[in-house]
C-alpha positions as CSV (number, residue, x, y, z in Angstrom):
1,T,168.3,-143.3,-12.8
2,A,168.0,-144.9,-16.2
3,V,171.8,-145.7,-16.0
4,A,173.4,-149.2,-16.4
5,Y,176.2,-150.2,-14.3
6,S,178.7,-152.8,-15.1
7,R,180.6,-154.9,-12.4
8,G,183.9,-153.2,-11.9
9,D,182.5,-149.7,-12.5
10,L,184.1,-147.0,-10.7
11,L,181.3,-144.9,-8.9
12,K,181.0,-141.6,-7.0
13,I,178.7,-141.4,-3.9
14,S,177.2,-138.1,-3.3
15,A,176.4,-136.7,0.2
16,A,172.9,-137.8,-0.6
17,N,174.2,-141.4,-0.8
18,V,173.5,-141.6,-4.4
19,A,175.8,-143.5,-6.7
20,T,176.8,-142.1,-10.2
21,L,179.4,-143.3,-12.7
22,A,182.7,-141.9,-12.0
23,T,184.2,-140.1,-15.1
24,D,187.9,-139.6,-13.9
25,P,189.9,-142.7,-12.8
26,A,191.5,-140.6,-10.0
27,D,188.2,-139.6,-8.5
28,W,185.8,-142.3,-7.3
29,D,184.5,-143.7,-4.0
30,V,183.4,-147.4,-4.6
31,I,183.4,-150.1,-7.1
32,C,180.1,-151.5,-8.6
33,A,179.6,-155.2,-7.4
34,L,177.3,-156.4,-10.0
35,N,175.9,-155.7,-13.5
36,Y,172.7,-153.7,-13.6
37,T,170.5,-152.8,-16.4
38,A,169.1,-149.3,-16.5
39,E,165.9,-150.7,-15.6
40,Q,167.2,-152.6,-12.6
41,S,168.9,-149.4,-11.4
42,T,166.0,-147.3,-11.8
43,A,163.7,-149.8,-10.0
44,A,166.4,-149.8,-7.1
45,A,166.4,-146.1,-6.7
46,D,162.6,-145.9,-6.9
47,G,162.3,-148.4,-4.3
48,G,165.0,-146.8,-2.0
49,I,167.3,-150.0,-2.4
50,E,171.0,-149.4,-2.6
51,I,172.9,-151.1,-5.3
52,A,175.7,-153.6,-4.3
53,V,179.2,-152.0,-4.3
54,F,182.7,-152.7,-3.0
55,K,184.5,-150.4,-0.7
56,T,187.3,-152.5,0.5
57,G,189.4,-155.5,-1.1
58,E,191.7,-156.5,-3.7
59,F,191.0,-156.3,-7.4
60,D,192.5,-156.8,-10.8
61,V,193.0,-153.3,-12.2
62,S,192.6,-154.6,-15.7
63,Q,188.8,-155.5,-14.8
64,I,188.1,-152.0,-13.5
65,K,185.9,-149.8,-15.7
66,L,184.6,-146.2,-16.5
67,G,181.1,-146.3,-17.6
68,G,181.3,-149.9,-18.7
69,V,184.6,-149.6,-20.5
70,N,187.7,-151.1,-19.1
71,L,190.3,-148.7,-18.0
72,T,193.4,-148.5,-20.5
73,P,196.9,-149.0,-19.1
74,A,197.5,-145.4,-19.0
75,Q,194.6,-144.9,-16.6
76,Y,195.6,-147.7,-14.1
77,D,198.0,-145.6,-12.0
78,A,195.4,-142.9,-11.7
79,A,192.9,-145.4,-10.2
80,R,195.5,-147.0,-8.0
81,G,196.6,-143.7,-6.6
82,R,193.0,-143.1,-5.4
83,A,192.5,-146.7,-4.3
84,N,195.4,-146.2,-1.9
85,H,193.2,-143.8,0.1
86,L,190.2,-146.1,0.2
87,N,191.4,-149.3,1.7
88,V,191.1,-150.8,-1.8
89,E,194.1,-152.5,-3.5
90,L,194.0,-152.4,-7.4
91,R,196.7,-155.0,-8.5
92,K,198.3,-155.4,-11.9
93,V,197.9,-159.1,-12.4
94,V,200.3,-160.8,-15.1
């Protein structure tokens, strides 16, 4: 895949069960569980190995990312709105 993934990245999962980086905080399916270099993600895909993801649980929204970049406070509500439909809780931790 030649794509690096960061822990906390929002990911889309295709009908073919392939993960890609989400580009919209309101449109995602799972959260990346670990950091993967481009080489590691490519080796996993080539070997038919799925990367580790979170699909349920509670998370600090300030640690959630799009393409390796933390969400901005203006993006939090969009991500949290989607999370409500996925059995994921994105909390604002103070």
